[in-house]
N, CA, C and O of each residue as an XYZ file, in Angstrom:
768
protein
N     236.151    109.739    103.554
C     234.831    109.919    104.158
C     234.146    108.564    104.222
O     234.091    107.843    103.225
N     233.626    108.217    105.388
C     232.926    106.944    105.534
C     231.414    107.157    105.641
O     230.732    106.419    106.352
N     230.901    108.142    104.951
C     229.475    108.451    104.940
C     229.088    108.836    103.522
O     229.942    109.184    102.707
N     227.804    108.770    103.238
C     227.320    109.208    101.921
C     227.006    110.700    101.936
O     227.474    111.457    101.086
N     226.197    111.110    102.924
C     225.869    112.530    103.073
C     225.412    112.780    104.498
O     224.950    111.873    105.191
N     225.550    114.016    104.916
C     225.136    114.403    106.259
C     224.593    115.823    106.205
O     225.084    116.663    105.452
N     223.571    116.076    107.015
C     223.011    117.423    107.149
C     223.180    117.862    108.595
O     222.853    117.125    109.525
N     223.695    119.069    108.769
C     224.004    119.607    110.093
C     223.290    120.935    110.273
O     223.295    121.778    109.376
N     222.675    121.120    111.435
C     222.061    122.406    111.777
C     222.801    122.964    112.986
O     223.015    122.265    113.975
N     223.187    124.230    112.892
C     223.900    124.935    113.952
C     222.951    125.922    114.619
O     222.214    126.631    113.933
N     222.959    125.977    115.940
C     222.201    126.973    116.700
C     223.189    127.784    117.536
O     224.020    127.225    118.251
N     223.089    129.093    117.436
C     223.952    129.956    118.229
C     223.294    131.309    118.398
O     222.106    131.485    118.127
N     224.081    132.247    118.847
C     223.624    133.630    118.968
C     224.544    134.490    118.117
O     225.727    134.187    117.958
N     223.990    135.562    117.574
C     224.781    136.468    116.746
C     226.060    136.873    117.443
O     226.030    137.310    118.594
N     227.184    136.734    116.762
C     228.462    137.126    117.327
C     229.266    135.981    117.921
O     230.421    136.173    118.299
N     228.673    134.785    118.012
C     229.393    133.648    118.599
C     230.140    132.810    117.568
O     230.943    131.951    117.933
N     229.885    133.047    116.304
C     230.633    132.353    115.271
C     230.009    131.086    114.734
O     230.698    130.318    114.061
N     228.736    130.827    114.997
C     228.092    129.623    114.464
C     228.073    129.662    112.935
O     228.352    128.655    112.283
N     227.747    130.818    112.368
C     227.723    130.949    110.911
C     229.126    130.747    110.344
O     229.297    130.052    109.343
N     230.113    131.342    110.972
C     231.496    131.196    110.528
C     231.936    129.740    110.602
O     232.600    129.247    109.690
N     231.574    129.045    111.680
C     231.943    127.633    111.825
C     231.322    126.795    110.713
O     231.985    125.924    110.151
N     230.058    127.050    110.391
C     229.388    126.311    109.317
C     230.080    126.561    107.977
O     230.252    125.634    107.185
N     230.472    127.797    107.724
C     231.149    128.129    106.468
C     232.555    127.522    106.418
O     232.993    127.058    105.366
N     233.258    127.527    107.553
C     234.582    126.903    107.609
C     234.489    125.403    107.378
O     235.321    124.829    106.675
N     233.475    124.761    107.969
C     233.299    123.325    107.773
C     233.065    123.020    106.295
O     233.644    122.080    105.751
N     232.226    123.806    105.658
C     231.977    123.614    104.223
C     233.284    123.782    103.443
O     233.570    123.002    102.534
N     234.062    124.783    103.792
C     235.309    125.066    103.093
C     236.303    123.916    103.212
O     236.862    123.482    102.205
N     236.533    123.414    104.431
C     237.527    122.345    104.589
C     237.043    121.028    103.985
O     237.853    120.259    103.467
N     235.752    120.758    104.041
C     235.223    119.538    103.414
C     235.325    119.625    101.888
O     235.628    118.634    101.223
N     235.071    120.812    101.341
C     235.202    121.016     99.890
C     236.628    120.730     99.430
O     236.845    120.134     98.374
N     237.596    121.163    100.237
C     239.003    120.967     99.880
C     239.393    119.494     99.851
O     240.409    119.133     99.257
N     238.590    118.641    100.491
C     238.890    117.209    100.495
C     238.061    116.458     99.461
O     238.050    115.228     99.443
N     237.364    117.202     98.598
C     236.643    116.569     97.503
C     235.163    116.331     97.724
O     234.505    115.731     96.874
N     234.626    116.783     98.840
C     233.197    116.598     99.100
C     232.388    117.681     98.389
O     232.900    118.758     98.082
N     231.136    117.378     98.137
C     230.170    118.391     97.700
C     229.631    119.009     98.983
O     229.337    118.296     99.943
N     229.500    120.334     99.004
C     229.133    120.990    100.259
C     228.156    122.140    100.051
O     228.056    122.727     98.973
N     227.450    122.430    101.120
C     226.696    123.670    101.259
C     226.921    124.146    102.690
O     226.940    123.342    103.622
N     227.088    125.430    102.857
C     227.194    126.050    104.168
C     226.493    127.386    104.074
O     226.891    128.242    103.284
N     225.443    127.577    104.878
C     224.675    128.815    104.747
C     223.925    129.124    106.039
O     223.544    128.219    106.782
N     223.718    130.417    106.295
C     222.930    130.824    107.463
C     221.465    130.999    107.077
O     221.125    131.143    105.903
N     220.612    130.984    108.094
C     219.212    131.371    107.897
C     219.132    132.813    108.360
O     219.389    133.118    109.524
N     218.779    133.684    107.453
C     218.783    135.098    107.813
C     217.485    135.504    108.487
O     216.387    135.147    108.059
N     217.655    136.257    109.545
C     216.541    136.807    110.307
C     217.029    138.125    110.872
O     217.783    138.837    110.210
N     216.614    138.465    112.085
C     217.110    139.701    112.705
C     218.561    139.505    113.137
O     218.833    139.012    114.231
N     219.479    139.895    112.271
C     220.903    139.654    112.495
C     221.485    140.683    113.461
O     222.108    141.658    113.040
N     221.283    140.465    114.726
C     221.873    141.393    115.687
C     222.630    140.599    116.750
O     222.332    139.433    117.008
N     223.586    141.237    117.341
C     224.418    140.608    118.347
C     223.542    140.006    119.448
O     222.699    140.695    120.022
N     223.740    138.738    119.733
C     223.006    138.067    120.802
C     221.692    137.435    120.394
O     221.130    136.657    121.165
N     221.180    137.738    119.208
C     219.911    137.141    118.758
C     220.163    135.710    118.295
O     221.226    135.421    117.745
N     219.203    134.809    118.509
C     219.382    133.425    118.039
C     219.555    133.381    116.523
O     218.836    134.049    115.780
N     220.515    132.588    116.085
C     220.746    132.401    114.643
C     220.825    130.900    114.359
O     221.087    130.091    115.248
N     220.593    130.563    113.113
C     220.697    129.182    112.667
C     221.549    129.160    111.403
O     221.424    130.026    110.537
N     222.412    128.159    111.314
C     223.223    127.958    110.116
C     223.169    126.476    109.765
O     222.798    125.645    110.594
N     223.540    126.155    108.538
C     223.372    124.791    108.049
C     224.565    124.325    107.234
O     225.285    125.127    106.639
N     224.760    123.008    107.217
C     225.721    122.362    106.321
C     225.079    121.141    105.692
O     224.357    120.388    106.347
N     225.351    120.963    104.428
C     225.113    119.694    103.742
C     226.470    119.271    103.213
O     227.159    120.057    102.563
N     226.855    118.040    103.486
C     228.129    117.515    103.022
C     227.837    116.144    102.423
O     227.206    115.299    103.058
N     228.305    115.933    101.191
C     227.948    114.705    100.494
C     229.059    114.243     99.560
O     229.882    115.036     99.103
N     229.062    112.941     99.289
C     229.969    112.390     98.282
C     229.410    112.608     96.880
O     230.137    112.527     95.890
N     228.108    112.885     96.809
C     227.451    113.083     95.513
C     226.989    114.531     95.393
O     226.868    115.242     96.390
N     226.735    114.954     94.161
C     226.251    116.301     93.919
C     224.992    116.568     94.732
O     224.113    115.710     94.820
N     224.901    117.745     95.321
C     223.756    118.131     96.146
C     222.789    118.921     95.280
O     223.153    119.951     94.712
N     221.563    118.441     95.183
C     220.568    119.111     94.350
C     219.479    119.809     95.171
O     218.609    120.477     94.613
N     219.531    119.653     96.482
C     218.540    120.276     97.365
C     219.058    121.649     97.773
O     220.227    121.794     98.133
N     218.193    122.650     97.718
C     218.582    124.017     98.101
C     217.512    124.594     99.015
O     216.760    125.485     98.621
N     217.449    124.085    100.230
C     216.477    124.575    101.208
C     217.123    124.500    102.584
O     218.227    123.979    102.740
N     216.417    125.028    103.578
C     216.873    124.856    104.945
C     216.865    123.368    105.267
O     216.332    122.565    104.501
N     217.443    123.011    106.376
C     217.506    121.610    106.795
C     216.492    121.415    107.922
O     216.590    122.032    108.983
N     215.532    120.553    107.670
C     214.455    120.332    108.632
C     214.609    119.031    109.409
O     214.028    118.883    110.484
N     215.386    118.085    108.878
C     215.620    116.809    109.552
C     217.119    116.517    109.580
O     217.607    115.641    108.866
N     217.843    117.270    110.424
C     219.300    117.133    110.441
C     219.746    115.789    111.025
O     219.030    115.142    111.789
N     220.961    115.401    110.630
C     221.605    114.222    111.205
C     222.382    114.613    112.463
O     222.606    113.793    113.353
N     222.785    115.875    112.513
C     223.574    116.386    113.630
C     223.139    117.812    113.915
O     222.924    118.605    112.998
N     223.014    118.131    115.201
C     222.729    119.500    115.635
C     223.879    119.942    116.531
O     224.306    119.203    117.418
N     224.378    121.157    116.292
C     225.447    121.735    117.101
C     224.873    122.976    117.781
O     224.416    123.902    117.110
N     224.897    122.993    119.112
C     224.363    124.115    119.891
C     225.544    124.868    120.502
O     226.206    124.377    121.417
N     225.793    126.064    119.980
C     226.944    126.864    120.399
C     226.663    127.600    121.712
O     227.598    127.958    122.427
N     225.400    127.829    122.034
C     225.023    128.549    123.260
C     223.961    127.756    124.007
O     222.827    127.637    123.544
N     224.333    127.211    125.168
C     223.408    126.345    125.914
C     222.146    127.071    126.394
O     221.153    126.414    126.705
N     222.159    128.411    126.462
C     220.944    129.113    126.900
C     219.818    128.939    125.889
O     218.652    129.163    126.213
N     220.161    128.543    124.667
C     219.126    128.315    123.649
C     218.293    127.064    123.942
O     217.206    126.903    123.390
N     218.795    126.185    124.803
C     218.068    124.944    125.109
C     216.702    125.216    125.728
O     215.787    124.401    125.604
N     216.563    126.356    126.394
C     215.283    126.670    127.035
C     214.408    127.598    126.207
O     213.271    127.881    126.587
N     214.933    128.083    125.064
C     214.122    129.006    124.262
C     213.914    128.559    122.817
O     213.036    129.090    122.136
N     214.693    127.605    122.337
C     214.596    127.124    120.961
C     214.497    125.597    121.000
O     215.212    124.950    121.765
N     213.622    125.025    120.189
C     213.523    123.564    120.113
C     214.658    123.051    119.227
O     214.473    122.805    118.035
N     215.832    122.895    119.834
C     217.024    122.540    119.071
C     216.972    121.114    118.528
O     217.712    120.782    117.602
N     216.113    120.270    119.088
C     216.029    118.886    118.602
C     214.941    118.701    117.551
O     214.707    117.579    117.102
N     214.282    119.765    117.155
C     213.218    119.669    116.148
C     213.719    118.956    114.896
O     214.685    119.392    114.270
N     213.057    117.862    114.538
C     213.393    117.127    113.326
C     214.644    116.275    113.419
O     214.979    115.571    112.467
N     215.346    116.323    114.550
C     216.602    115.583    114.697
C     216.323    114.092    114.822
O     215.558    113.660    115.685
N     216.947    113.321    113.958
C     216.779    111.874    113.949
C     217.307    111.246    115.235
O     218.323    111.685    115.774
N     216.623    110.231    115.718
C     217.103    109.502    116.902
C     218.396    108.766    116.573
O     219.142    108.382    117.473
N     218.665    108.566    115.264
C     219.927    107.950    114.847
C     221.029    108.996    114.771
O     222.196    108.657    114.574
N     220.668    110.254    114.925
C     221.623    111.345    114.820
C     222.274    111.638    116.156
O     222.391    110.765    117.016
N     222.696    112.888    116.313
C     223.367    113.298    117.543
C     223.240    114.804    117.714
O     222.991    115.544    116.763
N     223.420    115.231    118.955
C     223.446    116.656    119.275
C     224.695    116.919    120.110
O     225.048    116.137    120.993
N     225.358    118.042    119.811
C     226.543    118.471    120.558
C     226.202    119.816    121.174
O     225.749    120.725    120.478
N     226.416    119.948    122.469
C     226.056    121.179    123.168
C     227.282    121.765    123.860
O     228.023    121.050    124.535
N     227.488    123.053    123.691
C     228.547    123.786    124.383
C     228.069    124.044    125.803
O     227.266    124.947    126.040
N     228.561    123.251    126.743
C     228.163    123.387    128.146
C     229.175    122.676    129.031
O     229.784    121.694    128.607
N     229.364    123.160    130.260
C     230.206    122.409    131.194
C     229.439    121.217    131.804
O     230.030    120.385    132.492
N     228.141    121.141    131.552
C     227.320    120.056    132.100
C     227.554    118.754    131.339
O     228.064    118.756    130.218
N     227.174    117.644    131.968
C     227.300    116.336    131.326
C     226.097    116.089    130.415
O     225.079    116.769    130.545
N     226.200    115.125    129.495
C     225.042    114.789    128.660
C     223.800    114.444    129.490
O     222.690    114.843    129.138
N     223.980    113.713    130.575
C     222.825    113.350    131.413
C     222.185    114.573    132.070
O     220.975    114.599    132.294
N     222.997    115.580    132.374
C     222.465    116.798    132.998
C     221.645    117.632    132.024
O     220.688    118.287    132.436
N     222.001    117.623    130.730
C     221.260    118.451    129.763
C     220.110    117.700    129.090
O     219.216    118.322    128.516
N     220.128    116.386    129.156
C     219.100    115.593    128.472
C     217.671    116.028    128.838
O     216.821    116.058    127.947
N     217.362    116.365    130.096
C     215.991    116.800    130.415
C     215.538    118.058    129.664
O     214.339    118.324    129.586
N     216.477    118.835    129.112
C     216.138    120.054    128.374
C     215.924    119.782    126.880
O     215.678    120.716    126.117
N     216.015    118.517    126.455
C     216.021    118.192    125.032
C     214.706    117.601    124.527
O     214.716    116.758    123.630
N     213.596    118.022    125.079
C     212.259    117.666    124.551
C     212.073    116.163    124.373
O     211.396    115.735    123.438
N     212.661    115.360    125.250
C     212.495    113.914    125.164
C     213.381    113.242    124.133
O     213.185    112.062    123.840
N     214.349    113.955    123.573
C     215.240    113.385    122.556
C     215.980    112.175    123.129
O     216.549    112.242    124.219
N     215.964    111.073    122.382
C     216.546    109.816    122.860
C     217.877    109.450    122.191
O     218.491    108.446    122.552
N     218.326    110.256    121.222
C     219.565    109.945    120.498
C     220.810    110.281    121.298
O     220.754    110.554    122.497
N     221.939    110.253    120.596
C     223.237    110.527    121.228
C     223.362    112.012    121.582
O     223.005    112.889    120.796
N     223.876    112.266    122.783
C     224.092    113.628    123.271
C     225.557    113.755    123.686
O     226.067    112.954    124.470
N     226.219    114.769    123.147
C     227.610    115.055    123.495
C     227.667    116.465    124.075
O     226.935    117.358    123.650
N     228.551    116.645    125.052
C     228.763    117.991    125.584
C     230.255    118.315    125.522
O     231.113    117.453    125.711
N     230.528    119.587    125.251
C     231.897    120.102    125.169
C     231.893    121.455    125.866
O     231.035    122.296    125.598
N     232.850    121.662    126.756
C     232.961    122.973    127.404
C     233.818    123.881    126.516
O     234.996    124.116    126.783
N     233.182    124.381    125.451
C     233.895    125.200    124.466
C     234.377    126.516    125.068
O     235.402    127.055    124.648
N     233.643    127.034    126.047
C     234.087    128.270    126.710
C     235.423    128.032    127.405
O     236.371    128.796    127.227
N     235.485    126.979    128.186
C     236.716    126.668    128.926
C     237.875    126.418    127.962
O     238.977    126.928    128.162
N     237.619    125.633    126.916
C     238.661    125.330    125.931
C     239.148    126.608    125.243
O     240.353    126.831    125.130
N     238.218    127.443    124.784
C     238.638    128.644    124.050
C     239.322    129.657    124.969
O     240.258    130.337    124.548
N     238.867    129.764    126.211
C     239.534    130.699    127.128
C     240.949    130.226    127.441
O     241.867    131.037    127.563
N     241.125    128.903    127.573
C     242.465    128.375    127.840
C     243.365    128.508    126.612
O     244.534    128.873    126.738
N     242.831    128.217    125.433
C     243.645    128.226    124.210
C     243.816    129.610    123.601
O     244.870    129.922    123.047
N     242.772    130.450    123.703
C     242.774    131.749    123.020
C     242.745    132.951    123.959
O     242.977    134.084    123.538
N     242.459    132.695    125.232
C     242.386    133.794    126.187
C     241.058    134.534    126.175
O     240.867    135.484    126.934
N     240.129    134.099    125.307
C     238.813    134.724    125.200
C     237.785    133.649    124.882
O     238.139    132.545    124.469
N     236.513    133.975    125.074
C     235.439    133.023    124.769
C     235.059    133.120    123.290
O     234.214    133.928    122.904
N     235.693    132.288    122.478
C     235.359    132.134    121.060
C     234.978    130.671    120.863
O     235.831    129.856    120.511
N     233.707    130.325    121.083
C     233.326    128.909    121.080
C     233.282    128.255    119.710
O     233.142    127.035    119.633
N     233.396    129.017    118.619
C     233.192    128.396    117.304
C     234.283    127.404    116.916
O     233.963    126.379    116.315
N     235.546    127.654    117.226
C     236.593    126.684    116.865
C     236.402    125.355    117.601
O     236.432    124.304    116.959
N     236.207    125.363    118.921
C     235.957    124.085    119.587
C     234.693    123.379    119.074
O     234.688    122.156    118.936
N     233.645    124.121    118.796
C     232.408    123.475    118.333
C     232.567    122.947    116.911
O     231.947    121.945    116.552
N     233.382    123.601    116.105
C     233.689    123.102    114.768
C     234.427    121.765    114.873
O     234.088    120.810    114.176
N     235.431    121.702    115.743
C     236.166    120.450    115.951
C     235.239    119.365    116.480
O     235.349    118.205    116.082
N     234.325    119.736    117.376
C     233.377    118.761    117.921
C     232.478    118.204    116.821
O     232.197    117.006    116.796
N     232.029    119.065    115.916
C     231.176    118.615    114.808
C     231.910    117.606    113.932
O     231.322    116.613    113.501
N     233.190    117.853    113.667
C     233.981    116.932    112.852
C     234.225    115.626    113.614
O     234.129    114.543    113.036
N     234.540    115.725    114.906
C     234.809    114.522    115.705
C     233.589    113.604    115.779
O     233.717    112.385    115.665
N     232.412    114.191    115.969
C     231.194    113.391    116.123
C     230.678    112.887    114.768
O     230.279    111.730    114.644
N     230.690    113.758    113.762
C     230.128    113.376    112.454
C     231.070    112.510    111.628
O     230.631    111.739    110.775
N     232.372    112.642    111.889
C     233.403    111.936    111.121
C     233.332    112.266    109.621
O     233.551    111.396    108.779
N     233.025    113.520    109.301
C     232.979    113.925    107.894
C     234.360    113.919    107.259
O     234.493    113.897    106.035
N     235.379    113.937    108.098
C     236.743    113.826    107.595
C     237.633    113.321    108.719
O     237.279    113.399    109.895
N     238.796    112.800    108.336
C     239.746    112.303    109.323
C     240.309    113.467    110.138
O     240.496    114.566    109.617
N     240.575    113.216    111.411
C     241.088    114.247    112.315
C     242.338    114.924    111.745
O     242.402    116.152    111.701
N     243.332    114.141    111.308
C     244.594    114.727    110.828
C     244.378    115.574    109.583
O     245.005    116.622    109.425
N     243.498    115.126    108.704
C     243.184    115.884    107.497
C     242.494    117.206    107.872
O     242.800    118.257    107.310
N     241.572    117.134    108.818
C     240.877    118.329    109.303
C     241.868    119.321    109.911
O     241.840    120.509    109.590
N     242.735    118.833    110.782
C     243.722    119.703    111.440
C     244.609    120.372    110.389
O     244.870    121.572    110.475
N     245.073    119.607    109.400
C     245.926    120.150    108.341
C     245.198    121.237    107.544
O     245.758    122.302    107.286
N     243.951    120.963    107.156
C     243.185    121.934    106.363
C     242.847    123.191    107.179
O     242.873    124.303    106.652
N     242.531    123.004    108.457
C     242.219    124.169    109.305
C     243.466    125.025    109.516
O     243.383    126.253    109.539
N     244.617    124.378    109.670
C     245.850    125.146    109.845
C     246.098    126.009    108.607
O     246.437    127.187    108.723
N     245.927    125.420    107.428
C     246.104    126.180    106.184
C     245.101    127.327    106.106
O     245.451    128.432    105.689
N     243.865    127.073    106.502
C     242.823    128.099    106.480
C     243.154    129.234    107.450
O     243.051    130.408    107.096
N     243.550    128.876    108.671
C     243.896    129.893    109.665
C     245.145    130.682    109.235
O     245.219    131.893    109.443
N     246.127    129.985    108.633
C     247.341    130.685    108.186
C     247.017    131.707    107.108
O     247.643    132.765    107.039
N     246.052    131.395    106.281
C     245.625    132.343    105.249
C     244.855    133.508    105.880
O     245.109    134.674    105.575
N     243.914    133.172    106.761
C     243.034    134.190    107.346
C     243.766    135.097    108.342
O     243.510    136.300    108.399
N     244.680    134.510    109.126
C     245.355    135.262    110.189
C     246.865    135.345    109.944
O     247.657    135.174    110.871
N     247.254    135.603    108.712
C     248.673    135.617    108.337
C     249.512    136.535    109.221
O     250.673    136.236    109.501
N     248.941    137.631    109.653
C     249.698    138.590    110.445
C     249.482    138.416    111.951
O     249.945    139.239    112.742
N     248.778    137.345    112.353
C     248.511    137.108    113.778
C     248.827    135.643    114.133
O     247.914    134.846    114.350
N     250.126    135.293    114.191
C     250.488    133.893    114.448
C     249.951    133.360    115.783
O     249.693    132.164    115.913
N     249.783    134.240    116.767
C     249.258    133.801    118.068
C     247.809    133.324    117.953
O     247.387    132.438    118.696
N     247.051    133.907    117.028
C     245.664    133.486    116.805
C     245.646    132.101    116.153
O     244.817    131.257    116.494
N     246.557    131.879    115.221
C     246.654    130.563    114.564
C     246.963    129.499    115.609
O     246.294    128.468    115.676
N     247.983    129.759    116.423
C     248.415    128.803    117.444
C     247.282    128.520    118.432
O     247.045    127.367    118.792
N     246.588    129.560    118.866
C     245.495    129.397    119.821
C     244.339    128.585    119.256
O     243.787    127.720    119.936
N     243.974    128.872    118.000
C     242.888    128.121    117.372
C     243.271    126.658    117.166
O     242.441    125.771    117.365
N     244.505    126.398    116.773
C     244.952    125.017    116.584
C     244.921    124.261    117.909
O     244.544    123.090    117.956
N     245.320    124.940    118.981
C     245.279    124.318    120.309
C     243.831    124.011    120.702
O     243.547    122.952    121.262
N     242.921    124.938    120.406
C     241.498    124.733    120.740
C     240.935    123.518    119.994
O     240.176    122.733    120.564
N     241.309    123.366    118.720
C     240.822    122.217    117.936
C     241.325    120.914    118.556
O     240.550    119.978    118.754
N     242.619    120.855    118.862
C     243.209    119.640    119.441
C     242.606    119.319    120.809
O     242.311    118.161    121.104
N     242.424    120.340    121.636
C     241.841    120.126    122.970
C     240.424    119.568    122.868
O     240.018    118.747    123.691
N     239.673    120.008    121.864
C     238.303    119.528    121.697
C     238.296    118.058    121.309
O     237.509    117.279    121.847
N     239.159    117.672    120.385
C     239.242    116.248    120.012
C     239.595    115.408    121.243
O     239.028    114.335    121.451
N     240.540    115.903    122.063
C     240.918    115.181    123.288
C     239.736    115.072    124.231
O     239.489    114.006    124.796
N     238.995    116.170    124.409
C     237.854    116.173    125.329
C     236.780    115.168    124.913
O     236.077    114.612    125.757
N     236.663    114.944    123.613
C     235.674    113.991    123.100
C     236.250    112.585    122.911
O     235.551    111.673    122.470
N     237.518    112.425    123.245
C     238.149    111.115    123.095
C     238.299    110.694    121.645
O     238.308    109.503    121.333
N     238.418    111.684    120.752
C     238.502    111.363    119.308
C     239.923    111.480    118.797
O     240.175    111.247    117.614
């Protein structure tokens, strides 16, 4: 890890896997020796409702136990939230935002409340439909978060995710293969 600590806020809609992605990120970072937190903000937990999840990842013990108000990185799993949620609230200009959209960073920048920091876009829908046959944007957005934040090396991340998927989907090898392809395609799309 070439960082001391990072705070990540995830924005998605119920059922899209933002909470799962945050928990998976915490899990794989923990396996590499980092101190981690991964947790959702609970509200009206219904399919399609906006949800928020968080990660803290650090080389040192984490003593803070609150929501994240000034994230270093924001991951937006559903681009429709750009017009209804202030996804850049508290986001440092030294930080970055990753948005699941087929649009370019310049095309989405006008929707970001004047945010001047780094903007990345990933077409997670296209990647997941090609790799998995369905729109499951959480695996591509998880890979995007790792690629942009550099919380761990790509090869280490891929190895840990493969082990995690093999455990979770032991009886569904096609799901493992599809998710691994989605992770690799996302790194390629971001040039990482």
